[in-house]
mmJSON file of the N, C-alpha and C atoms, coordinates in Angstrom:
{"data_MODEL":{"atom_site":{
"group_PDB":["ATOM","ATOM","ATOM","ATOM","ATOM","ATOM","ATOM","ATOM","ATOM","ATOM","ATOM","ATOM","ATOM","ATOM","ATOM","ATOM","ATOM","ATOM","ATOM","ATOM","ATOM","ATOM","ATOM","ATOM","ATOM","ATOM","ATOM","ATOM","ATOM","ATOM","ATOM","ATOM","ATOM","ATOM","ATOM","ATOM","ATOM","ATOM","ATOM","ATOM","ATOM","ATOM","ATOM","ATOM","ATOM","ATOM","ATOM","ATOM","ATOM","ATOM","ATOM","ATOM","ATOM","ATOM","ATOM","ATOM","ATOM","ATOM","ATOM","ATOM","ATOM","ATOM","ATOM","ATOM","ATOM","ATOM","ATOM","ATOM","ATOM","ATOM","ATOM","ATOM","ATOM","ATOM","ATOM","ATOM","ATOM","ATOM","ATOM","ATOM","ATOM","ATOM","ATOM","ATOM","ATOM","ATOM","ATOM","ATOM","ATOM","ATOM","ATOM","ATOM","ATOM","ATOM","ATOM","ATOM","ATOM","ATOM","ATOM","ATOM","ATOM","ATOM","ATOM","ATOM","ATOM","ATOM","ATOM","ATOM","ATOM","ATOM","ATOM","ATOM","ATOM","ATOM","ATOM","ATOM","ATOM","ATOM","ATOM","ATOM","ATOM","ATOM","ATOM","ATOM","ATOM","ATOM","ATOM","ATOM","ATOM","ATOM","ATOM","ATOM","ATOM","ATOM","ATOM","ATOM","ATOM","ATOM","ATOM","ATOM","ATOM","ATOM","ATOM","ATOM","ATOM","ATOM","ATOM","ATOM","ATOM","ATOM","ATOM","ATOM","ATOM","ATOM","ATOM","ATOM","ATOM","ATOM","ATOM","ATOM","ATOM","ATOM","ATOM","ATOM","ATOM","ATOM","ATOM","ATOM","ATOM","ATOM","ATOM","ATOM","ATOM","ATOM","ATOM","ATOM","ATOM","ATOM","ATOM","ATOM","ATOM","ATOM","ATOM","ATOM","ATOM","ATOM","ATOM","ATOM","ATOM","ATOM","ATOM","ATOM","ATOM","ATOM","ATOM","ATOM","ATOM","ATOM","ATOM","ATOM","ATOM","ATOM","ATOM","ATOM","ATOM","ATOM","ATOM","ATOM","ATOM","ATOM","ATOM","ATOM","ATOM","ATOM","ATOM","ATOM","ATOM","ATOM","ATOM","ATOM","ATOM","ATOM","ATOM","ATOM","ATOM","ATOM","ATOM","ATOM"],
"id":[1,2,3,4,5,6,7,8,9,10,11,12,13,14,15,16,17,18,19,20,21,22,23,24,25,26,27,28,29,30,31,32,33,34,35,36,37,38,39,40,41,42,43,44,45,46,47,48,49,50,51,52,53,54,55,56,57,58,59,60,61,62,63,64,65,66,67,68,69,70,71,72,73,74,75,76,77,78,79,80,81,82,83,84,85,86,87,88,89,90,91,92,93,94,95,96,97,98,99,100,101,102,103,104,105,106,107,108,109,110,111,112,113,114,115,116,117,118,119,120,121,122,123,124,125,126,127,128,129,130,131,132,133,134,135,136,137,138,139,140,141,142,143,144,145,146,147,148,149,150,151,152,153,154,155,156,157,158,159,160,161,162,163,164,165,166,167,168,169,170,171,172,173,174,175,176,177,178,179,180,181,182,183,184,185,186,187,188,189,190,191,192,193,194,195,196,197,198,199,200,201,202,203,204,205,206,207,208,209,210,211,212,213,214,215,216,217,218,219,220,221,222,223,224,225,226,227,228],
"type_symbol":["N","C","C","N","C","C","N","C","C","N","C","C","N","C","C","N","C","C","N","C","C","N","C","C","N","C","C","N","C","C","N","C","C","N","C","C","N","C","C","N","C","C","N","C","C","N","C","C","N","C","C","N","C","C","N","C","C","N","C","C","N","C","C","N","C","C","N","C","C","N","C","C","N","C","C","N","C","C","N","C","C","N","C","C","N","C","C","N","C","C","N","C","C","N","C","C","N","C","C","N","C","C","N","C","C","N","C","C","N","C","C","N","C","C","N","C","C","N","C","C","N","C","C","N","C","C","N","C","C","N","C","C","N","C","C","N","C","C","N","C","C","N","C","C","N","C","C","N","C","C","N","C","C","N","C","C","N","C","C","N","C","C","N","C","C","N","C","C","N","C","C","N","C","C","N","C","C","N","C","C","N","C","C","N","C","C","N","C","C","N","C","C","N","C","C","N","C","C","N","C","C","N","C","C","N","C","C","N","C","C","N","C","C","N","C","C","N","C","C","N","C","C","N","C","C","N","C","C"],
"label_atom_id":["N","CA","C","N","CA","C","N","CA","C","N","CA","C","N","CA","C","N","CA","C","N","CA","C","N","CA","C","N","CA","C","N","CA","C","N","CA","C","N","CA","C","N","CA","C","N","CA","C","N","CA","C","N","CA","C","N","CA","C","N","CA","C","N","CA","C","N","CA","C","N","CA","C","N","CA","C","N","CA","C","N","CA","C","N","CA","C","N","CA","C","N","CA","C","N","CA","C","N","CA","C","N","CA","C","N","CA","C","N","CA","C","N","CA","C","N","CA","C","N","CA","C","N","CA","C","N","CA","C","N","CA","C","N","CA","C","N","CA","C","N","CA","C","N","CA","C","N","CA","C","N","CA","C","N","CA","C","N","CA","C","N","CA","C","N","CA","C","N","CA","C","N","CA","C","N","CA","C","N","CA","C","N","CA","C","N","CA","C","N","CA","C","N","CA","C","N","CA","C","N","CA","C","N","CA","C","N","CA","C","N","CA","C","N","CA","C","N","CA","C","N","CA","C","N","CA","C","N","CA","C","N","CA","C","N","CA","C","N","CA","C","N","CA","C","N","CA","C","N","CA","C","N","CA","C","N","CA","C","N","CA","C","N","CA","C"],
"label_alt_id":[null,null,null,null,null,null,null,null,null,null,null,null,null,null,null,null,null,null,null,null,null,null,null,null,null,null,null,null,null,null,null,null,null,null,null,null,null,null,null,null,null,null,null,null,null,null,null,null,null,null,null,null,null,null,null,null,null,null,null,null,null,null,null,null,null,null,null,null,null,null,null,null,null,null,null,null,null,null,null,null,null,null,null,null,null,null,null,null,null,null,null,null,null,null,null,null,null,null,null,null,null,null,null,null,null,null,null,null,null,null,null,null,null,null,null,null,null,null,null,null,null,null,null,null,null,null,null,null,null,null,null,null,null,null,null,null,null,null,null,null,null,null,null,null,null,null,null,null,null,null,null,null,null,null,null,null,null,null,null,null,null,null,null,null,null,null,null,null,null,null,null,null,null,null,null,null,null,null,null,null,null,null,null,null,null,null,null,null,null,null,null,null,null,null,null,null,null,null,null,null,null,null,null,null,null,null,null,null,null,null,null,null,null,null,null,null,null,null,null,null,null,null,null,null,null,null,null,null],
"label_comp_id":["MET","MET","MET","HIS","HIS","HIS","ASP","ASP","ASP","PHE","PHE","PHE","LEU","LEU","LEU","MET","MET","MET","GLY","GLY","GLY","ILE","ILE","ILE","TRP","TRP","TRP","GLY","GLY","GLY","TRP","TRP","TRP","LEU","LEU","LEU","THR","THR","THR","ALA","ALA","ALA","ASN","ASN","ASN","PRO","PRO","PRO","LEU","LEU","LEU","ALA","ALA","ALA","GLY","GLY","GLY","LEU","LEU","LEU","GLY","GLY","GLY","VAL","VAL","VAL","ALA","ALA","ALA","ALA","ALA","ALA","VAL","VAL","VAL","VAL","VAL","VAL","ALA","ALA","ALA","LEU","LEU","LEU","MET","MET","MET","LEU","LEU","LEU","TRP","TRP","TRP","LYS","LYS","LYS","GLN","GLN","GLN","PRO","PRO","PRO","LYS","LYS","LYS","GLN","GLN","GLN","THR","THR","THR","MET","MET","MET","LYS","LYS","LYS","LEU","LEU","LEU","ALA","ALA","ALA","LEU","LEU","LEU","ALA","ALA","ALA","LEU","LEU","LEU","LEU","LEU","LEU","VAL","VAL","VAL","LEU","LEU","LEU","VAL","VAL","VAL","ALA","ALA","ALA","LEU","LEU","LEU","GLY","GLY","GLY","TYR","TYR","TYR","LEU","LEU","LEU","VAL","VAL","VAL","SER","SER","SER","GLY","GLY","GLY","ILE","ILE","ILE","ILE","ILE","ILE","ASP","ASP","ASP","PHE","PHE","PHE","THR","THR","THR","MET","MET","MET","GLY","GLY","GLY","SER","SER","SER","ALA","ALA","ALA","ALA","ALA","ALA","VAL","VAL","VAL","LYS","LYS","LYS","GLU","GLU","GLU","SER","SER","SER","GLY","GLY","GLY","ILE","ILE","ILE","GLN","GLN","GLN","LYS","LYS","LYS","SER","SER","SER","GLN","GLN","GLN"],
"label_asym_id":["A","A","A","A","A","A","A","A","A","A","A","A","A","A","A","A","A","A","A","A","A","A","A","A","A","A","A","A","A","A","A","A","A","A","A","A","A","A","A","A","A","A","A","A","A","A","A","A","A","A","A","A","A","A","A","A","A","A","A","A","A","A","A","A","A","A","A","A","A","A","A","A","A","A","A","A","A","A","A","A","A","A","A","A","A","A","A","A","A","A","A","A","A","A","A","A","A","A","A","A","A","A","A","A","A","A","A","A","A","A","A","A","A","A","A","A","A","A","A","A","A","A","A","A","A","A","A","A","A","A","A","A","A","A","A","A","A","A","A","A","A","A","A","A","A","A","A","A","A","A","A","A","A","A","A","A","A","A","A","A","A","A","A","A","A","A","A","A","A","A","A","A","A","A","A","A","A","A","A","A","A","A","A","A","A","A","A","A","A","A","A","A","A","A","A","A","A","A","A","A","A","A","A","A","A","A","A","A","A","A","A","A","A","A","A","A","A","A","A","A","A","A","A","A","A","A","A","A"],
"label_entity_id":["1","1","1","1","1","1","1","1","1","1","1","1","1","1","1","1","1","1","1","1","1","1","1","1","1","1","1","1","1","1","1","1","1","1","1","1","1","1","1","1","1","1","1","1","1","1","1","1","1","1","1","1","1","1","1","1","1","1","1","1","1","1","1","1","1","1","1","1","1","1","1","1","1","1","1","1","1","1","1","1","1","1","1","1","1","1","1","1","1","1","1","1","1","1","1","1","1","1","1","1","1","1","1","1","1","1","1","1","1","1","1","1","1","1","1","1","1","1","1","1","1","1","1","1","1","1","1","1","1","1","1","1","1","1","1","1","1","1","1","1","1","1","1","1","1","1","1","1","1","1","1","1","1","1","1","1","1","1","1","1","1","1","1","1","1","1","1","1","1","1","1","1","1","1","1","1","1","1","1","1","1","1","1","1","1","1","1","1","1","1","1","1","1","1","1","1","1","1","1","1","1","1","1","1","1","1","1","1","1","1","1","1","1","1","1","1","1","1","1","1","1","1","1","1","1","1","1","1"],
"label_seq_id":[1,1,1,2,2,2,3,3,3,4,4,4,5,5,5,6,6,6,7,7,7,8,8,8,9,9,9,10,10,10,11,11,11,12,12,12,13,13,13,14,14,14,15,15,15,16,16,16,17,17,17,18,18,18,19,19,19,20,20,20,21,21,21,22,22,22,23,23,23,24,24,24,25,25,25,26,26,26,27,27,27,28,28,28,29,29,29,30,30,30,31,31,31,32,32,32,33,33,33,34,34,34,35,35,35,36,36,36,37,37,37,38,38,38,39,39,39,40,40,40,41,41,41,42,42,42,43,43,43,44,44,44,45,45,45,46,46,46,47,47,47,48,48,48,49,49,49,50,50,50,51,51,51,52,52,52,53,53,53,54,54,54,55,55,55,56,56,56,57,57,57,58,58,58,59,59,59,60,60,60,61,61,61,62,62,62,63,63,63,64,64,64,65,65,65,66,66,66,67,67,67,68,68,68,69,69,69,70,70,70,71,71,71,72,72,72,73,73,73,74,74,74,75,75,75,76,76,76],
"pdbx_PDB_ins_code":[null,null,null,null,null,null,null,null,null,null,null,null,null,null,null,null,null,null,null,null,null,null,null,null,null,null,null,null,null,null,null,null,null,null,null,null,null,null,null,null,null,null,null,null,null,null,null,null,null,null,null,null,null,null,null,null,null,null,null,null,null,null,null,null,null,null,null,null,null,null,null,null,null,null,null,null,null,null,null,null,null,null,null,null,null,null,null,null,null,null,null,null,null,null,null,null,null,null,null,null,null,null,null,null,null,null,null,null,null,null,null,null,null,null,null,null,null,null,null,null,null,null,null,null,null,null,null,null,null,null,null,null,null,null,null,null,null,null,null,null,null,null,null,null,null,null,null,null,null,null,null,null,null,null,null,null,null,null,null,null,null,null,null,null,null,null,null,null,null,null,null,null,null,null,null,null,null,null,null,null,null,null,null,null,null,null,null,null,null,null,null,null,null,null,null,null,null,null,null,null,null,null,null,null,null,null,null,null,null,null,null,null,null,null,null,null,null,null,null,null,null,null,null,null,null,null,null,null],
"Cartn_x":[-105.693,-105.722,-104.466,-103.328,-102.064,-102.059,-102.574,-102.621,-103.519,-104.606,-105.522,-104.827,-104.127,-103.43,-102.296,-101.595,-100.519,-101.082,-102.273,-102.932,-103.278,-103.781,-104.097,-102.819,-101.773,-100.497,-99.935,-100.015,-99.536,-100.306,-101.621,-102.426,-102.071,-101.875,-101.525,-100.159,-99.21,-97.891,-97.919,-98.815,-98.931,-99.679,-100.485,-101.249,-100.823,-99.746,-99.197,-100.148,-101.007,-101.943,-102.937,-103.442,-104.351,-103.607,-102.372,-101.568,-101.323,-101.05,-100.859,-102.161,-103.283,-104.574,-104.842,-104.571,-104.763,-103.834,-102.573,-101.612,-102.058,-102.6,-103.07,-104.258,-105.181,-106.341,-105.898,-104.97,-104.477,-103.751,-102.925,-102.218,-103.199,-104.223,-105.231,-105.991,-106.309,-107.008,-106.135,-104.842,-103.943,-103.773,-103.805,-103.622,-104.861,-106.046,-107.286,-107.811,-107.795,-108.369,-107.458,-106.35,-105.391,-105.933,-106.734,-107.251,-108.185,-109.107,-110.053,-109.342,-108.319,-107.561,-106.837,-106.265,-105.564,-106.559,-107.739,-108.765,-109.184,-109.327,-109.671,-108.569,-107.315,-106.188,-106.152,-106.394,-106.413,-107.551,-108.722,-109.852,-109.539,-108.9,-108.527,-107.494,-106.536,-105.534,-106.181,-107.162,-107.874,-108.625,-109.266,-109.981,-109.031,-107.871,-106.881,-106.391,-106.121,-105.683,-106.751,-108.007,-109.096,-109.19,-108.952,-108.954,-107.876,-106.664,-105.583,-105.924,-106.541,-106.917,-107.941,-108.968,-109.999,-109.407,-108.534,-107.881,-107.045,-106.339,-105.547,-106.414,-107.529,-108.447,-109.015,-109.393,-109.939,-108.89,-107.665,-106.593,-106.331,-106.314,-106.08,-107.201,-108.446,-109.595,-109.613,-109.36,-109.354,-108.197,-107.055,-105.922,-106.226,-106.867,-107.234,-108.242,-109.188,-110.188,-109.532,-108.541,-107.857,-107.062,-106.4,-105.643,-106.587,-107.716,-108.69,-109.249,-109.557,-110.102,-109.083,-107.813,-106.805,-106.601,-106.73,-106.629,-107.781,-108.965,-110.127,-109.963,-109.463,-109.279,-108.214,-107.177,-106.115,-106.628,-107.546,-108.022,-109.053,-109.594,-110.626,-110.029],
"Cartn_y":[292.921,292.083,291.221,291.845,291.119,289.987,290.276,289.249,288.084,288.396,287.356,286.438,287.039,286.238,285.433,286.024,285.306,284.169,284.372,283.315,282.119,282.392,281.314,280.579,281.339,280.725,279.896,280.418,279.686,278.394,278.437,277.236,276.195,276.637,275.698,275.059,275.826,275.252,274.366,274.652,273.821,272.523,272.499,271.311,270.895,270.128,269.821,269.015,268.207,267.436,268.364,269.343,270.32,271.146,271.518,272.276,271.488,270.192,269.353,269.224,269.153,269.094,270.349,271.498,272.777,272.852,272.444,272.463,271.524,270.364,269.416,269.988,270.631,271.226,272.345,273.187,274.279,273.718,272.691,272.081,271.479,270.803,270.223,271.31,272.398,273.505,274.109,274.293,274.857,273.913,272.625,271.658,271.569,271.535,271.346,272.639,273.732,274.989,276.159,276.312,277.356,278.786,279.049,280.417,280.808,279.91,280.209,280.313,279.496,279.54,280.868,281.343,282.632,283.773,283.675,284.691,284.682,283.492,283.38,283.961,283.654,284.188,285.713,286.254,287.708,288.336,287.699,288.215,288.196,287.124,287.054,288.114,288.343,289.391,290.771,291.013,292.292,292.443,291.371,291.439,291.686,291.048,291.273,292.714,293.238,294.627,295.587,295.32,296.165,296.077,294.902,294.743,295.58,295.555,296.39,297.876,298.27,299.67,300.116,299.313,299.656,299.697,298.75,298.729,300.0,300.425,301.654,302.882,302.936,304.076,304.118,302.952,302.899,303.324,302.831,303.213,304.72,305.279,306.711,307.514,307.096,307.809,307.74,306.562,306.409,307.192,307.2,307.98,309.471,309.947,311.361,311.725,310.821,311.075,311.118,310.251,310.238,311.519,312.0,313.251,314.419,314.446,315.515,315.489,314.297,314.174,314.622,314.251,314.674,316.186,316.778,318.229,318.934,318.361,318.941,318.84,317.718,317.545,318.487,318.745,319.67,321.097,321.459,322.841,323.128,322.116,322.351,322.625],
"Cartn_z":[149.477,148.3,148.235,148.542,148.495,149.522,150.716,151.754,151.339,150.669,150.197,149.195,148.225,147.225,147.855,148.797,149.477,150.34,150.89,151.649,150.766,149.577,148.633,148.244,147.918,147.537,148.696,149.901,151.071,151.297,151.092,151.255,150.205,148.961,147.897,148.143,148.661,148.94,150.184,151.117,152.316,152.032,150.988,150.603,149.195,149.092,147.757,146.877,147.457,146.642,145.936,146.666,146.05,145.003,145.294,144.333,143.055,143.199,142.011,141.228,141.935,141.256,140.451,141.053,140.345,139.142,139.32,138.21,137.086,137.44,136.427,135.649,136.347,135.678,134.742,135.197,134.343,133.123,133.318,132.191,131.194,131.695,130.811,130.048,130.747,130.077,128.983,129.28,128.269,127.08,127.331,126.259,125.373,125.994,125.234,124.608,125.362,124.871,125.251,124.556,124.951,124.806,123.764,123.583,124.722,125.062,126.127,127.48,127.675,128.925,129.066,127.974,128.03,128.248,127.656,127.904,129.372,129.946,131.36,132.233,131.9,132.673,132.587,131.401,131.234,132.034,132.018,132.792,134.29,134.765,136.181,136.546,135.651,135.904,135.962,135.098,135.137,136.452,136.913,138.186,139.356,139.329,140.389,140.349,139.151,139.029,139.538,139.214,139.719,141.243,141.785,143.234,143.888,143.306,143.829,143.706,142.598,142.393,143.429,143.635,144.614,146.019,146.32,147.629,147.843,146.811,146.911,147.102,146.38,146.521,147.932,148.456,149.816,150.833,150.695,151.62,151.569,150.353,150.203,150.849,150.61,151.16,152.681,153.233,154.689,155.314,154.642,155.14,155.133,154.077,154.005,155.083,155.334,156.368,157.746,157.984,159.281,159.483,158.43,158.524,158.775,158.086,158.273,159.687,160.195,161.539,162.589,162.4,163.377,163.313,162.132,162.017,162.708,162.62,163.286,164.784,165.27,166.723,167.262,166.504,166.942,167.011,166.102,166.072,167.168,167.777,168.802,170.124],
"occupancy":[1.0,1.0,1.0,1.0,1.0,1.0,1.0,1.0,1.0,1.0,1.0,1.0,1.0,1.0,1.0,1.0,1.0,1.0,1.0,1.0,1.0,1.0,1.0,1.0,1.0,1.0,1.0,1.0,1.0,1.0,1.0,1.0,1.0,1.0,1.0,1.0,1.0,1.0,1.0,1.0,1.0,1.0,1.0,1.0,1.0,1.0,1.0,1.0,1.0,1.0,1.0,1.0,1.0,1.0,1.0,1.0,1.0,1.0,1.0,1.0,1.0,1.0,1.0,1.0,1.0,1.0,1.0,1.0,1.0,1.0,1.0,1.0,1.0,1.0,1.0,1.0,1.0,1.0,1.0,1.0,1.0,1.0,1.0,1.0,1.0,1.0,1.0,1.0,1.0,1.0,1.0,1.0,1.0,1.0,1.0,1.0,1.0,1.0,1.0,1.0,1.0,1.0,1.0,1.0,1.0,1.0,1.0,1.0,1.0,1.0,1.0,1.0,1.0,1.0,1.0,1.0,1.0,1.0,1.0,1.0,1.0,1.0,1.0,1.0,1.0,1.0,1.0,1.0,1.0,1.0,1.0,1.0,1.0,1.0,1.0,1.0,1.0,1.0,1.0,1.0,1.0,1.0,1.0,1.0,1.0,1.0,1.0,1.0,1.0,1.0,1.0,1.0,1.0,1.0,1.0,1.0,1.0,1.0,1.0,1.0,1.0,1.0,1.0,1.0,1.0,1.0,1.0,1.0,1.0,1.0,1.0,1.0,1.0,1.0,1.0,1.0,1.0,1.0,1.0,1.0,1.0,1.0,1.0,1.0,1.0,1.0,1.0,1.0,1.0,1.0,1.0,1.0,1.0,1.0,1.0,1.0,1.0,1.0,1.0,1.0,1.0,1.0,1.0,1.0,1.0,1.0,1.0,1.0,1.0,1.0,1.0,1.0,1.0,1.0,1.0,1.0,1.0,1.0,1.0,1.0,1.0,1.0,1.0,1.0,1.0,1.0,1.0,1.0],
"B_iso_or_equiv":[0.0,0.0,0.0,0.0,0.0,0.0,0.0,0.0,0.0,0.0,0.0,0.0,0.0,0.0,0.0,0.0,0.0,0.0,0.0,0.0,0.0,0.0,0.0,0.0,0.0,0.0,0.0,0.0,0.0,0.0,0.0,0.0,0.0,0.0,0.0,0.0,0.0,0.0,0.0,0.0,0.0,0.0,0.0,0.0,0.0,0.0,0.0,0.0,0.0,0.0,0.0,0.0,0.0,0.0,0.0,0.0,0.0,0.0,0.0,0.0,0.0,0.0,0.0,0.0,0.0,0.0,0.0,0.0,0.0,0.0,0.0,0.0,0.0,0.0,0.0,0.0,0.0,0.0,0.0,0.0,0.0,0.0,0.0,0.0,0.0,0.0,0.0,0.0,0.0,0.0,0.0,0.0,0.0,0.0,0.0,0.0,0.0,0.0,0.0,0.0,0.0,0.0,0.0,0.0,0.0,0.0,0.0,0.0,0.0,0.0,0.0,0.0,0.0,0.0,0.0,0.0,0.0,0.0,0.0,0.0,0.0,0.0,0.0,0.0,0.0,0.0,0.0,0.0,0.0,0.0,0.0,0.0,0.0,0.0,0.0,0.0,0.0,0.0,0.0,0.0,0.0,0.0,0.0,0.0,0.0,0.0,0.0,0.0,0.0,0.0,0.0,0.0,0.0,0.0,0.0,0.0,0.0,0.0,0.0,0.0,0.0,0.0,0.0,0.0,0.0,0.0,0.0,0.0,0.0,0.0,0.0,0.0,0.0,0.0,0.0,0.0,0.0,0.0,0.0,0.0,0.0,0.0,0.0,0.0,0.0,0.0,0.0,0.0,0.0,0.0,0.0,0.0,0.0,0.0,0.0,0.0,0.0,0.0,0.0,0.0,0.0,0.0,0.0,0.0,0.0,0.0,0.0,0.0,0.0,0.0,0.0,0.0,0.0,0.0,0.0,0.0,0.0,0.0,0.0,0.0,0.0,0.0,0.0,0.0,0.0,0.0,0.0,0.0],
"pdbx_formal_charge":[null,null,null,null,null,null,null,null,null,null,null,null,null,null,null,null,null,null,null,null,null,null,null,null,null,null,null,null,null,null,null,null,null,null,null,null,null,null,null,null,null,null,null,null,null,null,null,null,null,null,null,null,null,null,null,null,null,null,null,null,null,null,null,null,null,null,null,null,null,null,null,null,null,null,null,null,null,null,null,null,null,null,null,null,null,null,null,null,null,null,null,null,null,null,null,null,null,null,null,null,null,null,null,null,null,null,null,null,null,null,null,null,null,null,null,null,null,null,null,null,null,null,null,null,null,null,null,null,null,null,null,null,null,null,null,null,null,null,null,null,null,null,null,null,null,null,null,null,null,null,null,null,null,null,null,null,null,null,null,null,null,null,null,null,null,null,null,null,null,null,null,null,null,null,null,null,null,null,null,null,null,null,null,null,null,null,null,null,null,null,null,null,null,null,null,null,null,null,null,null,null,null,null,null,null,null,null,null,null,null,null,null,null,null,null,null,null,null,null,null,null,null,null,null,null,null,null,null],
"auth_seq_id":[1,1,1,2,2,2,3,3,3,4,4,4,5,5,5,6,6,6,7,7,7,8,8,8,9,9,9,10,10,10,11,11,11,12,12,12,13,13,13,14,14,14,15,15,15,16,16,16,17,17,17,18,18,18,19,19,19,20,20,20,21,21,21,22,22,22,23,23,23,24,24,24,25,25,25,26,26,26,27,27,27,28,28,28,29,29,29,30,30,30,31,31,31,32,32,32,33,33,33,34,34,34,35,35,35,36,36,36,37,37,37,38,38,38,39,39,39,40,40,40,41,41,41,42,42,42,43,43,43,44,44,44,45,45,45,46,46,46,47,47,47,48,48,48,49,49,49,50,50,50,51,51,51,52,52,52,53,53,53,54,54,54,55,55,55,56,56,56,57,57,57,58,58,58,59,59,59,60,60,60,61,61,61,62,62,62,63,63,63,64,64,64,65,65,65,66,66,66,67,67,67,68,68,68,69,69,69,70,70,70,71,71,71,72,72,72,73,73,73,74,74,74,75,75,75,76,76,76],
"auth_comp_id":["MET","MET","MET","HIS","HIS","HIS","ASP","ASP","ASP","PHE","PHE","PHE","LEU","LEU","LEU","MET","MET","MET","GLY","GLY","GLY","ILE","ILE","ILE","TRP","TRP","TRP","GLY","GLY","GLY","TRP","TRP","TRP","LEU","LEU","LEU","THR","THR","THR","ALA","ALA","ALA","ASN","ASN","ASN","PRO","PRO","PRO","LEU","LEU","LEU","ALA","ALA","ALA","GLY","GLY","GLY","LEU","LEU","LEU","GLY","GLY","GLY","VAL","VAL","VAL","ALA","ALA","ALA","ALA","ALA","ALA","VAL","VAL","VAL","VAL","VAL","VAL","ALA","ALA","ALA","LEU","LEU","LEU","MET","MET","MET","LEU","LEU","LEU","TRP","TRP","TRP","LYS","LYS","LYS","GLN","GLN","GLN","PRO","PRO","PRO","LYS","LYS","LYS","GLN","GLN","GLN","THR","THR","THR","MET","MET","MET","LYS","LYS","LYS","LEU","LEU","LEU","ALA","ALA","ALA","LEU","LEU","LEU","ALA","ALA","ALA","LEU","LEU","LEU","LEU","LEU","LEU","VAL","VAL","VAL","LEU","LEU","LEU","VAL","VAL","VAL","ALA","ALA","ALA","LEU","LEU","LEU","GLY","GLY","GLY","TYR","TYR","TYR","LEU","LEU","LEU","VAL","VAL","VAL","SER","SER","SER","GLY","GLY","GLY","ILE","ILE","ILE","ILE","ILE","ILE","ASP","ASP","ASP","PHE","PHE","PHE","THR","THR","THR","MET","MET","MET","GLY","GLY","GLY","SER","SER","SER","ALA","ALA","ALA","ALA","ALA","ALA","VAL","VAL","VAL","LYS","LYS","LYS","GLU","GLU","GLU","SER","SER","SER","GLY","GLY","GLY","ILE","ILE","ILE","GLN","GLN","GLN","LYS","LYS","LYS","SER","SER","SER","GLN","GLN","GLN"],
"auth_asym_id":["A","A","A","A","A","A","A","A","A","A","A","A","A","A","A","A","A","A","A","A","A","A","A","A","A","A","A","A","A","A","A","A","A","A","A","A","A","A","A","A","A","A","A","A","A","A","A","A","A","A","A","A","A","A","A","A","A","A","A","A","A","A","A","A","A","A","A","A","A","A","A","A","A","A","A","A","A","A","A","A","A","A","A","A","A","A","A","A","A","A","A","A","A","A","A","A","A","A","A","A","A","A","A","A","A","A","A","A","A","A","A","A","A","A","A","A","A","A","A","A","A","A","A","A","A","A","A","A","A","A","A","A","A","A","A","A","A","A","A","A","A","A","A","A","A","A","A","A","A","A","A","A","A","A","A","A","A","A","A","A","A","A","A","A","A","A","A","A","A","A","A","A","A","A","A","A","A","A","A","A","A","A","A","A","A","A","A","A","A","A","A","A","A","A","A","A","A","A","A","A","A","A","A","A","A","A","A","A","A","A","A","A","A","A","A","A","A","A","A","A","A","A","A","A","A","A","A","A"],
"auth_atom_id":["N","CA","C","N","CA","C","N","CA","C","N","CA","C","N","CA","C","N","CA","C","N","CA","C","N","CA","C","N","CA","C","N","CA","C","N","CA","C","N","CA","C","N","CA","C","N","CA","C","N","CA","C","N","CA","C","N","CA","C","N","CA","C","N","CA","C","N","CA","C","N","CA","C","N","CA","C","N","CA","C","N","CA","C","N","CA","C","N","CA","C","N","CA","C","N","CA","C","N","CA","C","N","CA","C","N","CA","C","N","CA","C","N","CA","C","N","CA","C","N","CA","C","N","CA","C","N","CA","C","N","CA","C","N","CA","C","N","CA","C","N","CA","C","N","CA","C","N","CA","C","N","CA","C","N","CA","C","N","CA","C","N","CA","C","N","CA","C","N","CA","C","N","CA","C","N","CA","C","N","CA","C","N","CA","C","N","CA","C","N","CA","C","N","CA","C","N","CA","C","N","CA","C","N","CA","C","N","CA","C","N","CA","C","N","CA","C","N","CA","C","N","CA","C","N","CA","C","N","CA","C","N","CA","C","N","CA","C","N","CA","C","N","CA","C","N","CA","C","N","CA","C","N","CA","C","N","CA","C","N","CA","C","N","CA","C"],
"pdbx_PDB_model_num":[1,1,1,1,1,1,1,1,1,1,1,1,1,1,1,1,1,1,1,1,1,1,1,1,1,1,1,1,1,1,1,1,1,1,1,1,1,1,1,1,1,1,1,1,1,1,1,1,1,1,1,1,1,1,1,1,1,1,1,1,1,1,1,1,1,1,1,1,1,1,1,1,1,1,1,1,1,1,1,1,1,1,1,1,1,1,1,1,1,1,1,1,1,1,1,1,1,1,1,1,1,1,1,1,1,1,1,1,1,1,1,1,1,1,1,1,1,1,1,1,1,1,1,1,1,1,1,1,1,1,1,1,1,1,1,1,1,1,1,1,1,1,1,1,1,1,1,1,1,1,1,1,1,1,1,1,1,1,1,1,1,1,1,1,1,1,1,1,1,1,1,1,1,1,1,1,1,1,1,1,1,1,1,1,1,1,1,1,1,1,1,1,1,1,1,1,1,1,1,1,1,1,1,1,1,1,1,1,1,1,1,1,1,1,1,1,1,1,1,1,1,1,1,1,1,1,1,1]
}}}
C-alpha cells in the first residue's frame, strides 16, 4: 500500500502539469464545497487506513504460514 501511494506521489512530482491540475481541482473543491470535500478526504483516509490494515493482516498471515511451513520441513 505504501509503495502504491509513493508511486502516485512520485508520478505527480514527475509530472508538474498534472500535479498543478490536481491541486487546482482540490482548491476549487475546497472553495466551492468545503464540507463535502472534507467528507471525501475523510472517506479516502479511512480507505487508506483499511488498506494498510488489510496489508498488515496479509503480511502477518503469510509470515505465520512461512514459519509453520519451515517448522514442518525441519521436523521431517
